[in-house]
C-alpha positions, 0 to 999 in steps of 0.5 A, spaced: 697 137 932 696 132 938 689 131 937 690 129 930 696 124 931 696 122 938 692 116 937 696 113 932 703 115 936 700 112 942 698 106 938 705 105 936 708 106 943 703 101 946 705 096 940 712 097 942 713 098 949 707 093 951 705 097 957 700 102 957 703 107 963 709 107 959 706 108 952 702 114 955 708 117 958 712 115 952 707 119 947 707 125 951 714 125 951 714 124 944 709 130 943 714 135 947 720 133 943 716 134 937 714 141 939 721 143 941 723 141 934 718 144 930 722 149 927 726 144 924 721 140 921 722 141 913 716 139 909 720 134 904 716 129 908 709 129 911 708 131 918 706 124 920 712 121 918 716 126 921 712 125 928 713 117 927 720 118 926 721 121 933 716 116 936 720 110 933 727 113 935 724 115 942 721 108 943 727 104 941 731 108 946 726 106 951 727 099 949 734 099 949 735 102 956 730 097 958 734 091 955 740 093 959 736 093 966 732 087 964 733 081 968 727 077 967 729 070 963 725 065 960 725 061 966 720 067 969 715 065 964 715 058 965 713 053 970 716 047 971 713 041 974 713 040 981 717 033 981 722 036 976 721 030 971 716 034 966 719 039 961 717 046 963 710 049 960 708 056 958 704 060 963 699 063 959 692 064 963 687 061 968 683 056 965 677 060 965 680 065 960 679 065 953 683 063 947 684 070 945 687 072 951 692 066 951 693 068 944 695 076 946 699 073 951 703 069 947 704 074 941 706 079 947 711 074 950 714 073 943 714 081 941 718 082 947 723 077 945 725 081 939 730 085 938 728 093 938 729 094 931 726 088 929 720 089 933 720 096 930 719 094 923 714 089 924 710 094 928 710 099 923 708 094 917 703 090 921 700 094 926 701 101 924 700 099 916 705 103 914 708 103 906 715 101 905 716 108 903 713 111 909 717 106 913 724 108 910 722 115 911 721 114 918 727 109 919 731 114 915 733 108 910 732 106 903 726 101 901 731 096 900 733 096 907 726 096 910 725 090 906 731 086 908 730 088 916 722 086 915 725 079 912 730 078 918 725 080 923 720 075 920 725 070 921 727 072 928 719 072 929 718 065 927 724 062 931 721 065 937 714 063 936 716 056 934 720 056 941 714 058 945 709 054 941 713 048 943 713 050 950 705 051 950 704 044 946 708 040 952 
């Protein structure tokens, strides 16, 4: 069970939690939960959908707990000009770093600003490649609800990304 599903579960955790150590811990906890609740597994859906449901719920719980105690603000991600005259600039990377690193950093910053529910639906669709039907089973909602959540998530993503792009263009 673990060998066949661990890479995708860990990938989902990493996409949602953005921290390798935290995602490793989460993946292990998810498999412990799955083992504990294995007698409750019903074959009306695939095992991978069932384990994804456990993983998504667990990661959402972690994100909600994190959001409650998170104190970092946008100011921590920006550098103001020493004189205070220039607008803030997004701190991305050292000058010798590649553009790919900068892009990954920006994507991570934008994703971290999304609500947990929107981050979840975007990661399931765009990173994990789940179909609408698989997402509906994983999120325990209808396909139409998935489409609506995905649309709202993309709108929120665009708004946040636009803000970050304005800062990096300054």
